[in-house]
Backbone as XML, in Angstrom:
<?xml version="1.0"?>
<chain id="A" units="angstrom">
  <residue number="1" name="MET">
    <atom name="N" x="94.040" y="154.522" z="128.363"/>
    <atom name="CA" x="95.086" y="153.604" z="128.784"/>
    <atom name="C" x="95.687" y="154.121" z="130.082"/>
  </residue>
  <residue number="2" name="GLY">
    <atom name="N" x="96.092" y="153.217" z="130.923"/>
    <atom name="CA" x="96.665" y="153.574" z="132.211"/>
    <atom name="C" x="98.162" y="153.787" z="132.134"/>
  </residue>
  <residue number="3" name="THR">
    <atom name="N" x="98.744" y="154.056" z="133.278"/>
    <atom name="CA" x="100.180" y="154.238" z="133.382"/>
    <atom name="C" x="100.870" y="152.880" z="133.365"/>
  </residue>
  <residue number="4" name="PRO">
    <atom name="N" x="101.935" y="152.710" z="132.572"/>
    <atom name="CA" x="102.656" y="151.426" z="132.576"/>
    <atom name="C" x="103.195" y="151.120" z="133.972"/>
  </residue>
  <residue number="5" name="THR">
    <atom name="N" x="103.154" y="149.855" z="134.342"/>
    <atom name="CA" x="103.588" y="149.432" z="135.666"/>
    <atom name="C" x="104.491" y="148.217" z="135.552"/>
  </residue>
  <residue number="6" name="VAL">
    <atom name="N" x="105.561" y="148.201" z="136.326"/>
    <atom name="CA" x="106.414" y="147.018" z="136.454"/>
    <atom name="C" x="106.187" y="146.467" z="137.847"/>
  </residue>
  <residue number="7" name="ILE">
    <atom name="N" x="105.885" y="145.179" z="137.933"/>
    <atom name="CA" x="105.648" y="144.544" z="139.228"/>
    <atom name="C" x="106.804" y="143.603" z="139.508"/>
  </residue>
  <residue number="8" name="ILE">
    <atom name="N" x="107.508" y="143.840" z="140.596"/>
    <atom name="CA" x="108.629" y="142.988" z="140.994"/>
    <atom name="C" x="108.241" y="142.300" z="142.290"/>
  </residue>
  <residue number="9" name="ARG">
    <atom name="N" x="108.298" y="140.982" z="142.269"/>
    <atom name="CA" x="107.929" y="140.209" z="143.451"/>
    <atom name="C" x="109.113" y="139.344" z="143.838"/>
  </residue>
  <residue number="10" name="ASP">
    <atom name="N" x="109.520" y="139.417" z="145.091"/>
    <atom name="CA" x="110.698" y="138.696" z="145.561"/>
    <atom name="C" x="110.387" y="137.379" z="146.255"/>
  </residue>
  <residue number="11" name="GLU">
    <atom name="N" x="109.121" y="137.119" z="146.549"/>
    <atom name="CA" x="108.814" y="135.888" z="147.271"/>
    <atom name="C" x="109.046" y="134.674" z="146.375"/>
  </residue>
  <residue number="12" name="ILE">
    <atom name="N" x="109.277" y="133.552" z="147.007"/>
    <atom name="CA" x="109.492" y="132.297" z="146.298"/>
    <atom name="C" x="108.132" y="131.684" z="146.001"/>
  </residue>
  <residue number="13" name="ALA">
    <atom name="N" x="107.944" y="131.244" z="144.761"/>
    <atom name="CA" x="106.670" y="130.628" z="144.371"/>
    <atom name="C" x="106.428" y="129.371" z="145.201"/>
  </residue>
  <residue number="14" name="GLU">
    <atom name="N" x="105.175" y="129.155" z="145.566"/>
    <atom name="CA" x="104.811" y="127.997" z="146.381"/>
    <atom name="C" x="104.808" y="126.722" z="145.545"/>
  </residue>
  <residue number="15" name="ARG">
    <atom name="N" x="105.356" y="125.653" z="146.100"/>
    <atom name="CA" x="105.377" y="124.341" z="145.443"/>
    <atom name="C" x="103.967" y="123.766" z="145.471"/>
  </residue>
  <residue number="16" name="ILE">
    <atom name="N" x="103.478" y="123.332" z="144.301"/>
    <atom name="CA" x="102.111" y="122.810" z="144.213"/>
    <atom name="C" x="102.089" y="121.417" z="143.595"/>
  </residue>
  <residue number="17" name="SER">
    <atom name="N" x="103.042" y="120.588" z="143.941"/>
    <atom name="CA" x="103.185" y="119.264" z="143.341"/>
    <atom name="C" x="102.003" y="118.351" z="143.654"/>
  </residue>
  <residue number="18" name="PRO">
    <atom name="N" x="101.825" y="117.303" z="142.816"/>
    <atom name="CA" x="100.680" y="116.403" z="142.988"/>
    <atom name="C" x="100.540" y="115.817" z="144.392"/>
  </residue>
  <residue number="19" name="ASP">
    <atom name="N" x="101.639" y="115.495" z="145.047"/>
    <atom name="CA" x="101.590" y="115.017" z="146.429"/>
    <atom name="C" x="102.938" y="115.289" z="147.084"/>
  </residue>
  <residue number="20" name="SER">
    <atom name="N" x="102.990" y="115.183" z="148.396"/>
    <atom name="CA" x="104.207" y="115.553" z="149.125"/>
    <atom name="C" x="105.393" y="114.656" z="148.807"/>
  </residue>
  <residue number="21" name="ASP">
    <atom name="N" x="105.140" y="113.433" z="148.341"/>
    <atom name="CA" x="106.232" y="112.516" z="148.009"/>
    <atom name="C" x="106.637" y="112.588" z="146.541"/>
  </residue>
  <residue number="22" name="SER">
    <atom name="N" x="106.023" y="113.462" z="145.782"/>
    <atom name="CA" x="106.280" y="113.533" z="144.346"/>
    <atom name="C" x="107.717" y="113.957" z="144.065"/>
  </residue>
  <residue number="23" name="PRO">
    <atom name="N" x="108.372" y="113.293" z="143.100"/>
    <atom name="CA" x="109.720" y="113.699" z="142.710"/>
    <atom name="C" x="109.695" y="114.857" z="141.711"/>
  </residue>
  <residue number="24" name="VAL">
    <atom name="N" x="108.513" y="115.416" z="141.451"/>
    <atom name="CA" x="108.365" y="116.545" z="140.541"/>
    <atom name="C" x="107.874" y="117.738" z="141.345"/>
  </residue>
  <residue number="25" name="SER">
    <atom name="N" x="108.552" y="118.864" z="141.212"/>
    <atom name="CA" x="108.098" y="120.098" z="141.845"/>
    <atom name="C" x="107.508" y="120.996" z="140.771"/>
  </residue>
  <residue number="26" name="ILE">
    <atom name="N" x="106.366" y="121.614" z="141.065"/>
    <atom name="CA" x="105.681" y="122.489" z="140.127"/>
    <atom name="C" x="105.506" y="123.845" z="140.797"/>
  </residue>
  <residue number="27" name="PHE">
    <atom name="N" x="105.818" y="124.912" z="140.072"/>
    <atom name="CA" x="105.698" y="126.264" z="140.598"/>
    <atom name="C" x="104.983" y="127.128" z="139.567"/>
  </residue>
  <residue number="28" name="ASN">
    <atom name="N" x="103.850" y="127.734" z="139.926"/>
    <atom name="CA" x="103.189" y="128.684" z="139.036"/>
    <atom name="C" x="103.899" y="130.021" z="139.158"/>
  </residue>
  <residue number="29" name="ILE">
    <atom name="N" x="104.324" y="130.572" z="138.037"/>
    <atom name="CA" x="104.947" y="131.887" z="138.014"/>
    <atom name="C" x="103.881" y="132.960" z="137.801"/>
  </residue>
  <residue number="30" name="TYR">
    <atom name="N" x="102.952" y="132.686" z="136.917"/>
    <atom name="CA" x="101.856" y="133.616" z="136.649"/>
    <atom name="C" x="100.701" y="132.835" z="136.056"/>
  </residue>
  <residue number="31" name="ARG">
    <atom name="N" x="99.496" y="133.324" z="136.284"/>
    <atom name="CA" x="98.327" y="132.681" z="135.688"/>
    <atom name="C" x="97.241" y="133.729" z="135.497"/>
  </residue>
  <residue number="32" name="THR">
    <atom name="N" x="96.600" y="133.682" z="134.363"/>
    <atom name="CA" x="95.387" y="134.448" z="134.132"/>
    <atom name="C" x="94.360" y="133.472" z="133.589"/>
  </residue>
  <residue number="33" name="ASP">
    <atom name="N" x="93.122" y="133.623" z="133.987"/>
    <atom name="CA" x="92.089" y="132.693" z="133.559"/>
    <atom name="C" x="91.177" y="133.285" z="132.498"/>
  </residue>
  <residue number="34" name="GLN">
    <atom name="N" x="91.691" y="134.279" z="131.786"/>
    <atom name="CA" x="90.960" y="134.816" z="130.647"/>
    <atom name="C" x="91.952" y="135.414" z="129.661"/>
  </residue>
  <residue number="35" name="VAL">
    <atom name="N" x="91.583" y="135.367" z="128.388"/>
    <atom name="CA" x="92.378" y="135.999" z="127.340"/>
    <atom name="C" x="91.429" y="136.900" z="126.572"/>
  </residue>
  <residue number="36" name="PRO">
    <atom name="N" x="91.705" y="138.188" z="126.423"/>
    <atom name="CA" x="92.920" y="138.818" z="126.922"/>
    <atom name="C" x="92.937" y="138.870" z="128.447"/>
  </residue>
  <residue number="37" name="ALA">
    <atom name="N" x="94.133" y="138.991" z="129.007"/>
    <atom name="CA" x="94.308" y="139.023" z="130.457"/>
    <atom name="C" x="93.637" y="140.255" z="131.053"/>
  </residue>
  <residue number="38" name="ASN">
    <atom name="N" x="93.255" y="140.149" z="132.324"/>
    <atom name="CA" x="92.689" y="141.272" z="133.061"/>
    <atom name="C" x="93.827" y="142.205" z="133.448"/>
  </residue>
  <residue number="39" name="ASN">
    <atom name="N" x="93.917" y="143.343" z="132.777"/>
    <atom name="CA" x="95.009" y="144.274" z="133.048"/>
    <atom name="C" x="94.726" y="145.193" z="134.220"/>
  </residue>
  <residue number="40" name="ASP">
    <atom name="N" x="93.636" y="144.955" z="134.945"/>
    <atom name="CA" x="93.349" y="145.728" z="136.147"/>
    <atom name="C" x="94.082" y="145.171" z="137.363"/>
  </residue>
  <residue number="41" name="GLU">
    <atom name="N" x="94.853" y="144.105" z="137.181"/>
    <atom name="CA" x="95.617" y="143.521" z="138.288"/>
    <atom name="C" x="96.690" y="144.526" z="138.704"/>
  </residue>
  <residue number="42" name="VAL">
    <atom name="N" x="96.585" y="145.046" z="139.916"/>
    <atom name="CA" x="97.510" y="146.091" z="140.338"/>
    <atom name="C" x="98.632" y="145.577" z="141.225"/>
  </residue>
  <residue number="43" name="GLU">
    <atom name="N" x="98.455" y="144.439" z="141.829"/>
    <atom name="CA" x="99.462" y="143.901" z="142.731"/>
    <atom name="C" x="100.213" y="142.733" z="142.112"/>
  </residue>
  <residue number="44" name="GLY">
    <atom name="N" x="99.931" y="142.420" z="140.858"/>
    <atom name="CA" x="100.571" y="141.275" z="140.230"/>
    <atom name="C" x="100.037" y="139.962" z="140.761"/>
  </residue>
  <residue number="45" name="GLN">
    <atom name="N" x="98.873" y="140.000" z="141.375"/>
    <atom name="CA" x="98.285" y="138.799" z="141.958"/>
    <atom name="C" x="97.187" y="138.284" z="141.054"/>
  </residue>
  <residue number="46" name="TRP">
    <atom name="N" x="96.893" y="137.038" z="141.186"/>
    <atom name="CA" x="95.787" y="136.439" z="140.457"/>
    <atom name="C" x="95.073" y="135.494" z="141.381"/>
  </residue>
  <residue number="47" name="LYS">
    <atom name="N" x="93.821" y="135.247" z="141.101"/>
    <atom name="CA" x="93.045" y="134.291" z="141.881"/>
    <atom name="C" x="92.985" y="133.001" z="141.098"/>
  </residue>
  <residue number="48" name="ASP">
    <atom name="N" x="93.396" y="131.944" z="141.717"/>
    <atom name="CA" x="93.407" y="130.637" z="141.063"/>
    <atom name="C" x="92.039" y="130.002" z="141.239"/>
  </residue>
  <residue number="49" name="VAL">
    <atom name="N" x="91.260" y="129.971" z="140.164"/>
    <atom name="CA" x="89.898" y="129.446" z="140.253"/>
    <atom name="C" x="89.862" y="127.943" z="140.459"/>
  </residue>
  <residue number="50" name="ILE">
    <atom name="N" x="90.996" y="127.270" z="140.303"/>
    <atom name="CA" x="91.029" y="125.828" z="140.551"/>
    <atom name="C" x="91.919" y="125.495" z="141.742"/>
  </residue>
  <residue number="51" name="ALA">
    <atom name="N" x="92.122" y="126.473" z="142.621"/>
    <atom name="CA" x="93.022" y="126.270" z="143.757"/>
    <atom name="C" x="92.574" y="125.132" z="144.663"/>
  </residue>
  <residue number="52" name="ASP">
    <atom name="N" x="91.276" y="124.927" z="144.787"/>
    <atom name="CA" x="90.779" y="123.870" z="145.659"/>
    <atom name="C" x="90.747" y="122.511" z="144.978"/>
  </residue>
  <residue number="53" name="LYS">
    <atom name="N" x="91.016" y="122.491" z="143.699"/>
    <atom name="CA" x="91.023" y="121.239" z="142.948"/>
    <atom name="C" x="92.376" y="120.569" z="143.154"/>
  </residue>
  <residue number="54" name="PRO">
    <atom name="N" x="92.406" y="119.264" z="143.407"/>
    <atom name="CA" x="93.698" y="118.603" z="143.591"/>
    <atom name="C" x="94.566" y="118.767" z="142.346"/>
  </residue>
  <residue number="55" name="ILE">
    <atom name="N" x="95.847" y="118.997" z="142.565"/>
    <atom name="CA" x="96.760" y="119.122" z="141.434"/>
    <atom name="C" x="96.866" y="117.773" z="140.751"/>
  </residue>
  <residue number="56" name="GLY">
    <atom name="N" x="96.665" y="117.766" z="139.495"/>
    <atom name="CA" x="96.743" y="116.550" z="138.698"/>
    <atom name="C" x="96.820" y="116.936" z="137.243"/>
  </residue>
  <residue number="57" name="TRP">
    <atom name="N" x="96.922" y="115.968" z="136.395"/>
    <atom name="CA" x="97.093" y="116.271" z="134.970"/>
    <atom name="C" x="95.898" y="117.029" z="134.412"/>
  </residue>
  <residue number="58" name="ASP">
    <atom name="N" x="94.694" y="116.852" z="134.979"/>
    <atom name="CA" x="93.520" y="117.537" z="134.441"/>
    <atom name="C" x="93.393" y="118.968" z="134.935"/>
  </residue>
  <residue number="59" name="SER">
    <atom name="N" x="94.241" y="119.410" z="135.845"/>
    <atom name="CA" x="94.124" y="120.765" z="136.372"/>
    <atom name="C" x="95.344" y="121.620" z="136.062"/>
  </residue>
  <residue number="60" name="LEU">
    <atom name="N" x="96.164" y="121.192" z="135.123"/>
    <atom name="CA" x="97.382" y="121.931" z="134.813"/>
    <atom name="C" x="97.155" y="123.117" z="133.887"/>
  </residue>
  <residue number="61" name="SER">
    <atom name="N" x="96.051" y="123.141" z="133.153"/>
    <atom name="CA" x="95.834" y="124.222" z="132.202"/>
    <atom name="C" x="94.634" y="125.064" z="132.608"/>
  </residue>
  <residue number="62" name="SER">
    <atom name="N" x="94.543" y="126.234" z="132.022"/>
    <atom name="CA" x="93.405" y="127.119" z="132.235"/>
    <atom name="C" x="92.611" y="127.159" z="130.934"/>
  </residue>
  <residue number="63" name="PRO">
    <atom name="N" x="91.357" y="126.697" z="130.934"/>
    <atom name="CA" x="90.595" y="126.593" z="129.693"/>
    <atom name="C" x="90.411" y="127.920" z="128.957"/>
  </residue>
  <residue number="64" name="GLU">
    <atom name="N" x="90.409" y="129.023" z="129.680"/>
    <atom name="CA" x="90.164" y="130.328" z="129.066"/>
    <atom name="C" x="91.361" y="131.262" z="129.146"/>
  </residue>
  <residue number="65" name="GLY">
    <atom name="N" x="92.482" y="130.815" z="129.716"/>
    <atom name="CA" x="93.577" y="131.739" z="129.957"/>
    <atom name="C" x="94.935" y="131.182" z="129.627"/>
  </residue>
  <residue number="66" name="ALA">
    <atom name="N" x="95.914" y="131.573" z="130.418"/>
    <atom name="CA" x="97.298" y="131.169" z="130.195"/>
    <atom name="C" x="97.985" y="130.959" z="131.533"/>
  </residue>
  <residue number="67" name="VAL">
    <atom name="N" x="98.935" y="130.037" z="131.564"/>
    <atom name="CA" x="99.678" y="129.716" z="132.781"/>
    <atom name="C" x="101.166" y="129.705" z="132.444"/>
  </residue>
  <residue number="68" name="VAL">
    <atom name="N" x="101.972" y="130.323" z="133.287"/>
    <atom name="CA" x="103.429" y="130.216" z="133.193"/>
    <atom name="C" x="103.864" y="129.405" z="134.398"/>
  </residue>
  <residue number="69" name="ARG">
    <atom name="N" x="104.513" y="128.284" z="134.160"/>
    <atom name="CA" x="104.809" y="127.339" z="135.236"/>
    <atom name="C" x="106.214" y="126.787" z="135.066"/>
  </residue>
  <residue number="70" name="VAL">
    <atom name="N" x="106.861" y="126.492" z="136.188"/>
    <atom name="CA" x="108.177" y="125.854" z="136.200"/>
    <atom name="C" x="108.011" y="124.442" z="136.743"/>
  </residue>
  <residue number="71" name="PHE">
    <atom name="N" x="108.572" y="123.458" z="136.044"/>
    <atom name="CA" x="108.620" y="122.078" z="136.522"/>
    <atom name="C" x="110.062" y="121.768" z="136.887"/>
  </residue>
  <residue number="72" name="ASP">
    <atom name="N" x="110.266" y="121.090" z="138.000"/>
    <atom name="CA" x="111.597" y="120.653" z="138.424"/>
    <atom name="C" x="111.510" y="119.152" z="138.670"/>
  </residue>
  <residue number="73" name="TYR">
    <atom name="N" x="112.035" y="118.371" z="137.730"/>
    <atom name="CA" x="111.967" y="116.912" z="137.819"/>
    <atom name="C" x="113.204" y="116.361" z="138.512"/>
  </residue>
  <residue number="74" name="ALA">
    <atom name="N" x="113.008" y="115.446" z="139.440"/>
    <atom name="CA" x="114.131" y="114.744" z="140.060"/>
    <atom name="C" x="114.769" y="113.828" z="139.007"/>
  </residue>
  <residue number="75" name="LEU">
    <atom name="N" x="116.044" y="113.540" z="139.181"/>
    <atom name="CA" x="116.782" y="112.687" z="138.257"/>
    <atom name="C" x="116.100" y="111.328" z="138.120"/>
  </residue>
  <residue number="76" name="GLY">
    <atom name="N" x="115.910" y="110.874" z="136.893"/>
    <atom name="CA" x="115.350" y="109.556" z="136.637"/>
    <atom name="C" x="113.836" y="109.461" z="136.667"/>
  </residue>
  <residue number="77" name="VAL">
    <atom name="N" x="113.147" y="110.571" z="136.873"/>
    <atom name="CA" x="111.689" y="110.565" z="136.967"/>
    <atom name="C" x="111.066" y="110.578" z="135.577"/>
  </residue>
  <residue number="78" name="SER">
    <atom name="N" x="109.965" y="109.856" z="135.425"/>
    <atom name="CA" x="109.204" y="109.931" z="134.179"/>
    <atom name="C" x="107.747" y="110.221" z="134.514"/>
  </residue>
  <residue number="79" name="ALA">
    <atom name="N" x="107.075" y="110.876" z="133.597"/>
    <atom name="CA" x="105.660" y="111.201" z="133.781"/>
    <atom name="C" x="104.829" y="110.238" z="132.944"/>
  </residue>
  <residue number="80" name="PRO">
    <atom name="N" x="103.600" y="109.969" z="133.354"/>
    <atom name="CA" x="102.736" y="109.119" z="132.531"/>
    <atom name="C" x="102.324" y="109.870" z="131.259"/>
  </residue>
  <residue number="81" name="MET">
    <atom name="N" x="101.913" y="109.138" z="130.245"/>
    <atom name="CA" x="101.392" y="109.785" z="129.043"/>
    <atom name="C" x="100.161" y="110.593" z="129.454"/>
  </residue>
  <residue number="82" name="HIS">
    <atom name="N" x="100.069" y="111.830" z="128.953"/>
    <atom name="CA" x="98.952" y="112.698" z="129.296"/>
    <atom name="C" x="98.770" y="113.742" z="128.200"/>
  </residue>
  <residue number="83" name="ARG">
    <atom name="N" x="97.666" y="114.457" z="128.304"/>
    <atom name="CA" x="97.373" y="115.511" z="127.335"/>
    <atom name="C" x="96.612" y="116.609" z="128.045"/>
  </residue>
  <residue number="84" name="THR">
    <atom name="N" x="96.974" y="117.853" z="127.792"/>
    <atom name="CA" x="96.197" y="118.979" z="128.283"/>
    <atom name="C" x="95.553" y="119.649" z="127.082"/>
  </residue>
  <residue number="85" name="GLU">
    <atom name="N" x="94.342" y="120.148" z="127.262"/>
    <atom name="CA" x="93.636" y="120.855" z="126.191"/>
    <atom name="C" x="94.129" y="122.293" z="126.186"/>
  </residue>
  <residue number="86" name="SER">
    <atom name="N" x="95.382" y="122.465" z="125.783"/>
    <atom name="CA" x="95.982" y="123.789" z="125.856"/>
    <atom name="C" x="97.119" y="123.904" z="124.849"/>
  </residue>
  <residue number="87" name="LEU">
    <atom name="N" x="97.587" y="125.114" z="124.683"/>
    <atom name="CA" x="98.784" y="125.396" z="123.905"/>
    <atom name="C" x="99.911" y="125.531" z="124.914"/>
  </residue>
  <residue number="88" name="ASP">
    <atom name="N" x="100.905" y="124.653" z="124.841"/>
    <atom name="CA" x="101.973" y="124.604" z="125.843"/>
    <atom name="C" x="103.313" y="124.965" z="125.223"/>
  </residue>
  <residue number="89" name="PHE">
    <atom name="N" x="104.095" y="125.747" z="125.961"/>
    <atom name="CA" x="105.446" y="126.112" z="125.559"/>
    <atom name="C" x="106.395" y="125.565" z="126.611"/>
  </residue>
  <residue number="90" name="GLY">
    <atom name="N" x="107.399" y="124.840" z="126.196"/>
    <atom name="CA" x="108.384" y="124.298" z="127.127"/>
    <atom name="C" x="109.767" y="124.815" z="126.783"/>
  </residue>
  <residue number="91" name="ILE">
    <atom name="N" x="110.471" y="125.323" z="127.769"/>
    <atom name="CA" x="111.845" y="125.795" z="127.596"/>
    <atom name="C" x="112.690" y="125.055" z="128.613"/>
  </residue>
  <residue number="92" name="LEU">
    <atom name="N" x="113.633" y="124.270" z="128.138"/>
    <atom name="CA" x="114.466" y="123.493" z="129.050"/>
    <atom name="C" x="115.584" y="124.384" z="129.581"/>
  </residue>
  <residue number="93" name="HIS">
    <atom name="N" x="115.527" y="124.656" z="130.877"/>
    <atom name="CA" x="116.470" y="125.571" z="131.517"/>
    <atom name="C" x="117.812" y="124.913" z="131.786"/>
  </residue>
  <residue number="94" name="SER">
    <atom name="N" x="117.798" y="123.660" z="132.221"/>
    <atom name="CA" x="119.058" y="122.960" z="132.492"/>
    <atom name="C" x="118.818" y="121.459" z="132.393"/>
  </residue>
  <residue number="95" name="GLY">
    <atom name="N" x="119.899" y="120.726" z="132.217"/>
    <atom name="CA" x="119.808" y="119.277" z="132.143"/>
    <atom name="C" x="119.300" y="118.805" z="130.799"/>
  </residue>
  <residue number="96" name="SER">
    <atom name="N" x="118.725" y="117.612" z="130.801"/>
    <atom name="CA" x="118.114" y="117.054" z="129.597"/>
    <atom name="C" x="116.919" y="116.213" z="130.019"/>
  </residue>
  <residue number="97" name="ILE">
    <atom name="N" x="116.012" y="116.001" z="129.088"/>
    <atom name="CA" x="114.813" y="115.218" z="129.355"/>
    <atom name="C" x="114.385" y="114.566" z="128.045"/>
  </residue>
  <residue number="98" name="VAL">
    <atom name="N" x="113.807" y="113.385" z="128.146"/>
    <atom name="CA" x="113.325" y="112.695" z="126.951"/>
    <atom name="C" x="111.831" y="112.956" z="126.812"/>
  </residue>
  <residue number="99" name="LEU">
    <atom name="N" x="111.448" y="113.556" z="125.692"/>
    <atom name="CA" x="110.051" y="113.789" z="125.362"/>
    <atom name="C" x="109.561" y="112.585" z="124.577"/>
  </residue>
  <residue number="100" name="THR">
    <atom name="N" x="108.486" y="111.959" z="125.046"/>
    <atom name="CA" x="107.891" y="110.822" z="124.348"/>
    <atom name="C" x="106.519" y="111.242" z="123.850"/>
  </residue>
  <residue number="101" name="LEU">
    <atom name="N" x="106.270" y="111.005" z="122.566"/>
    <atom name="CA" x="104.997" y="111.356" z="121.957"/>
    <atom name="C" x="104.187" y="110.106" z="121.669"/>
  </residue>
  <residue number="102" name="GLU">
    <atom name="N" x="102.908" y="110.305" z="121.416"/>
    <atom name="CA" x="102.020" y="109.213" z="121.053"/>
    <atom name="C" x="102.633" y="108.442" z="119.880"/>
  </residue>
  <residue number="103" name="GLY">
    <atom name="N" x="102.582" y="107.136" z="119.945"/>
    <atom name="CA" x="103.169" y="106.311" z="118.898"/>
    <atom name="C" x="104.608" y="105.929" z="119.181"/>
  </residue>
  <residue number="104" name="GLY">
    <atom name="N" x="105.151" y="106.407" z="120.322"/>
    <atom name="CA" x="106.492" y="106.007" z="120.721"/>
    <atom name="C" x="107.627" y="106.857" z="120.190"/>
  </residue>
  <residue number="105" name="VAL">
    <atom name="N" x="107.321" y="107.931" z="119.461"/>
    <atom name="CA" x="108.373" y="108.825" z="118.975"/>
    <atom name="C" x="109.022" y="109.506" z="120.174"/>
  </residue>
  <residue number="106" name="THR">
    <atom name="N" x="110.358" y="109.513" z="120.233"/>
    <atom name="CA" x="111.066" y="110.160" z="121.340"/>
    <atom name="C" x="112.046" y="111.198" z="120.808"/>
  </residue>
  <residue number="107" name="LYS">
    <atom name="N" x="112.305" y="112.189" z="121.630"/>
    <atom name="CA" x="113.280" y="113.230" z="121.307"/>
    <atom name="C" x="113.935" y="113.664" z="122.606"/>
  </residue>
  <residue number="108" name="THR">
    <atom name="N" x="115.263" y="113.618" z="122.649"/>
    <atom name="CA" x="115.985" y="114.107" z="123.818"/>
    <atom name="C" x="116.118" y="115.618" z="123.704"/>
  </residue>
  <residue number="109" name="LEU">
    <atom name="N" x="115.622" y="116.314" z="124.720"/>
    <atom name="CA" x="115.710" y="117.770" z="124.771"/>
    <atom name="C" x="116.841" y="118.149" z="125.709"/>
  </residue>
  <residue number="110" name="ASN">
    <atom name="N" x="117.608" y="119.152" z="125.324"/>
    <atom name="CA" x="118.744" y="119.612" z="126.108"/>
    <atom name="C" x="118.578" y="121.081" z="126.471"/>
  </residue>
  <residue number="111" name="ARG">
    <atom name="N" x="119.437" y="121.552" z="127.353"/>
    <atom name="CA" x="119.399" y="122.936" z="127.827"/>
    <atom name="C" x="119.217" y="123.903" z="126.656"/>
  </residue>
  <residue number="112" name="GLY">
    <atom name="N" x="118.232" y="124.793" z="126.807"/>
    <atom name="CA" x="117.965" y="125.800" z="125.791"/>
    <atom name="C" x="116.964" y="125.378" z="124.731"/>
  </residue>
  <residue number="113" name="ASP">
    <atom name="N" x="116.619" y="124.093" z="124.665"/>
    <atom name="CA" x="115.639" y="123.637" z="123.678"/>
    <atom name="C" x="114.250" y="124.162" z="124.037"/>
  </residue>
  <residue number="114" name="VAL">
    <atom name="N" x="113.453" y="124.418" z="123.013"/>
    <atom name="CA" x="112.100" y="124.929" z="123.174"/>
    <atom name="C" x="111.144" y="123.999" z="122.436"/>
  </residue>
  <residue number="115" name="ILE">
    <atom name="N" x="110.016" y="123.687" z="123.066"/>
    <atom name="CA" x="108.982" y="122.894" z="122.396"/>
    <atom name="C" x="107.660" y="123.646" z="122.480"/>
  </residue>
  <residue number="116" name="VAL">
    <atom name="N" x="106.828" y="123.452" z="121.474"/>
    <atom name="CA" x="105.469" y="123.982" z="121.464"/>
    <atom name="C" x="104.555" y="122.792" z="121.223"/>
  </residue>
  <residue number="117" name="GLN">
    <atom name="N" x="103.598" y="122.596" z="122.108"/>
    <atom name="CA" x="102.674" y="121.465" z="122.000"/>
    <atom name="C" x="101.249" y="121.998" z="121.947"/>
  </residue>
  <residue number="118" name="ARG">
    <atom name="N" x="100.464" y="121.468" z="121.025"/>
    <atom name="CA" x="99.073" y="121.893" z="120.872"/>
    <atom name="C" x="98.174" y="120.699" z="121.145"/>
  </residue>
  <residue number="119" name="GLY">
    <atom name="N" x="97.853" y="120.480" z="122.410"/>
    <atom name="CA" x="97.007" y="119.354" z="122.787"/>
    <atom name="C" x="97.664" y="118.019" z="122.509"/>
  </residue>
  <residue number="120" name="THR">
    <atom name="N" x="98.975" y="117.978" z="122.578"/>
    <atom name="CA" x="99.760" y="116.794" z="122.235"/>
    <atom name="C" x="99.730" y="115.760" z="123.357"/>
  </residue>
  <residue number="121" name="ILE">
    <atom name="N" x="99.509" y="114.493" z="123.006"/>
    <atom name="CA" x="99.661" y="113.408" z="123.979"/>
    <atom name="C" x="101.162" y="113.181" z="124.128"/>
  </residue>
  <residue number="122" name="HIS">
    <atom name="N" x="101.640" y="113.271" z="125.368"/>
    <atom name="CA" x="103.089" y="113.211" z="125.587"/>
    <atom name="C" x="103.422" y="112.738" z="126.996"/>
  </residue>
  <residue number="123" name="SER">
    <atom name="N" x="104.691" y="112.435" z="127.181"/>
    <atom name="CA" x="105.251" y="112.097" z="128.490"/>
    <atom name="C" x="106.623" y="112.737" z="128.564"/>
  </residue>
</chain>
């Protein structure tokens, strides 16, 4: 086993939203494309194997790994119904948002609420 390392990065994560006019901002905090993660990463950097793929609902997850991402939705914005083939964790940092599930079930999420979705069709 190697020496434990703490990596502190001060740069601001790059916005990777679907298009420049999008009212949703997306920021990747960390990504690994394999589980278990490659612990040989010494600079806290990762290579995004789908970096050249346009950002869209089909490129939000990593089929073999894990992604930590921040979404910042403009007031009044809604997303289309979609599904990622992934295990997703959502933590609402501020504000509120309405989660809509397949079949029309809705739940208003508020600051501090946590959701776990397993391949769930949602908006």
